[in-house]
C-alpha positions as CSV (number, residue, x, y, z in Angstrom):
1,M,32.6,9.4,-26.3
2,F,32.8,7.1,-23.5
3,N,31.2,9.1,-20.9
4,N,27.6,9.1,-21.8
5,K,25.6,9.6,-18.5
6,I,21.9,9.7,-18.7
7,K,20.9,12.8,-16.6
8,G,17.6,13.5,-15.2
9,T,16.7,9.8,-14.5
10,N,16.2,8.3,-11.1
11,P,15.1,4.9,-11.2
12,V,12.7,3.6,-9.0
13,T,14.1,1.0,-6.4
14,I,11.8,-1.5,-4.9
15,S,12.8,-2.1,-1.6
16,N,10.5,-4.8,-0.6
17,I,8.5,-7.6,-2.5
18,I,5.9,-10.1,-1.7
19,G,6.1,-12.6,-4.3
20,Q,3.2,-14.3,-6.4
21,G,2.0,-17.3,-4.5
22,S,3.0,-15.6,-1.1
23,H,0.3,-14.8,1.6
24,L,1.2,-12.6,4.4
25,E,-1.5,-12.0,7.2
26,G,-0.4,-8.9,9.2
27,N,0.1,-5.2,8.8
28,I,3.0,-4.0,6.9
29,N,5.1,-0.4,8.0
30,T,8.1,0.4,5.6
31,T,9.9,3.7,4.8
32,G,10.6,2.0,1.2
33,N,8.9,1.2,-2.0
34,L,7.1,-2.0,-1.7
35,R,6.0,-4.3,-4.7
36,V,3.1,-6.7,-4.0
37,E,2.7,-10.1,-6.4
38,G,1.0,-12.3,-3.5
39,K,-1.5,-11.7,-0.9
40,I,-1.7,-9.6,1.9
41,T,-4.3,-10.1,4.8
42,G,-4.0,-6.6,6.6
43,G,-3.1,-3.1,6.0
44,I,0.1,-1.3,4.0
45,K,1.6,1.7,5.2
46,T,4.6,3.1,3.3
47,K,6.6,6.7,3.1
48,A,7.1,5.8,-0.8
49,K,5.6,4.0,-3.3
50,V,3.6,0.8,-3.4
51,V,2.8,-1.2,-6.7
52,L,0.2,-3.9,-6.6
53,S,0.6,-6.2,-9.8
54,H,-2.3,-7.8,-11.5
55,T,-1.9,-10.9,-9.4
56,A,-1.9,-9.0,-5.9
57,Q,-4.8,-9.2,-3.5
58,V,-4.8,-6.9,-0.3
59,E,-7.6,-7.2,2.2
60,G,-6.8,-4.3,4.7
61,N,-6.2,-0.2,4.0
62,I,-3.3,1.0,2.0
63,V,-1.3,4.3,2.9
64,A,1.2,5.5,0.9
65,Q,2.8,8.4,-1.0
66,N,2.2,6.9,-4.3
67,A,0.7,3.8,-5.6
68,E,0.2,1.8,-8.8
69,I,-2.9,-0.7,-8.2
70,G,-3.1,-3.7,-10.8
71,G,-4.7,-6.2,-8.7
72,E,-7.5,-6.3,-6.2
73,V,-8.2,-4.2,-3.0
74,K,-10.6,-4.8,-0.4
75,G,-10.3,-1.6,1.9
76,T,-9.3,2.0,1.9
77,I,-6.7,3.7,-0.1
78,E,-5.1,6.8,1.0
79,V,-2.5,8.2,-1.1
80,I,-0.5,11.6,-0.8
81,E,0.3,12.3,-4.2
82,L,-0.8,10.1,-7.6
83,L,-2.7,6.9,-7.3
84,V,-3.3,5.0,-10.5
85,L,-5.4,2.4,-11.1
86,K,-4.4,-0.2,-13.8
87,S,-6.8,-1.5,-16.4
88,T,-6.8,-4.9,-14.2
89,A,-7.5,-3.5,-10.9
90,T,-10.6,-3.8,-8.7
91,V,-10.9,-1.6,-5.5
92,W,-14.1,-2.2,-3.3
93,G,-13.3,0.6,-0.6
94,D,-13.1,4.2,-0.4
95,I,-10.2,6.3,-2.1
96,M,-8.7,9.6,-1.1
97,A,-5.8,11.0,-3.3
98,S,-4.3,13.9,-4.5
99,K,-4.2,13.0,-8.3
100,L,-6.2,9.9,-9.7
101,V,-5.6,8.4,-13.0
102,F,-8.1,5.5,-14.0
103,E,-7.3,3.5,-17.0
104,E,-10.1,1.9,-19.1
105,G,-10.9,-1.4,-17.5
106,A,-10.4,-0.6,-13.6
107,C,-13.4,-1.6,-11.3
108,F,-14.1,0.8,-8.4
109,D,-17.2,0.5,-5.9
110,G,-16.7,3.1,-3.0
111,K,-16.4,6.9,-2.6
112,C,-13.7,9.0,-4.0
113,K,-12.1,12.1,-2.3
114,M,-9.4,14.1,-4.1
115,G,-7.5,17.2,-4.7
116,K,-4.9,18.9,-2.7
117,E,-7.2,21.5,-1.2
118,H,-9.0,19.0,0.2
119,S,-9.1,19.0,3.9
120,V,-8.6,15.7,4.5
121,I,-6.1,15.2,2.2
122,N,-4.0,18.4,3.9
123,G,-4.7,16.9,7.4
124,Y,-3.5,13.4,6.4
125,K,-0.2,14.9,4.8
126,R,0.6,16.7,8.6
127,D,-0.5,13.3,10.3
128,Y,0.4,10.3,7.9
129,L,4.0,9.7,9.3
130,S,2.7,9.4,12.6
131,E,1.5,6.4,14.0
132,T,-2.2,5.8,12.2
133,D,-4.1,2.9,13.0
134,L,-4.3,0.7,9.6
135,S,-6.8,-1.6,11.0
136,S,-8.0,-3.0,14.5
137,E,-5.2,-5.2,15.3
138,T,-3.6,-7.2,18.3
139,V,0.0,-8.0,18.8
140,E,0.7,-11.6,19.6
141,D,4.6,-12.4,20.7
142,A,6.3,-15.8,20.1
143,T,9.6,-16.5,21.2
144,D,11.8,-19.4,19.3
145,D,14.0,-20.6,22.3
146,S,16.3,-22.4,19.8
147,E,17.8,-19.6,18.6
148,G,16.8,-16.8,20.9
149,L,14.3,-15.1,18.4
150,T,11.3,-13.2,19.1
151,A,8.8,-12.5,16.7
152,H,5.7,-9.6,16.7
153,T,2.7,-10.7,14.7
154,F,0.0,-8.2,14.1
155,V,-3.3,-10.0,13.9
156,N,-6.0,-7.9,11.7
157,K,-9.0,-8.2,13.6
158,S,-11.0,-5.7,11.1
159,T,-14.0,-6.8,9.1
160,I,-13.4,-6.6,5.1
161,P,-17.0,-6.3,3.1
């Protein structure tokens, strides 16, 4: 009676959040889930799921295991498993995914390659964990002597249509 356990449910945990009103310049590489509500000028690469809310803006390429896009993307989206374009999504760029859900109202301008048997998807599955270039970038180092901190900033040099 008091031992009610819900079996078979694994809630998705968000490891990283870029909040609404935030603007991040540079690439994000993470192994955990990522939720974006603000703006990112640079690429996103995760071994898990990326979720873009309806307020999110990304100017750069997205590489993920799964993705749910509700905001605006200017760049290529590469997803190993499932890509969901919500009704509020706008994508200017190419899409590559094994599975695609396209809700009514979503906008897309680009090319789409999909299916597990597609050679690009299969090659990408082998290589996506390696150091794949998200965009043309340079690294700038800055040191804060007052606290002995060193920051590495990735500056995106790619052009977005």
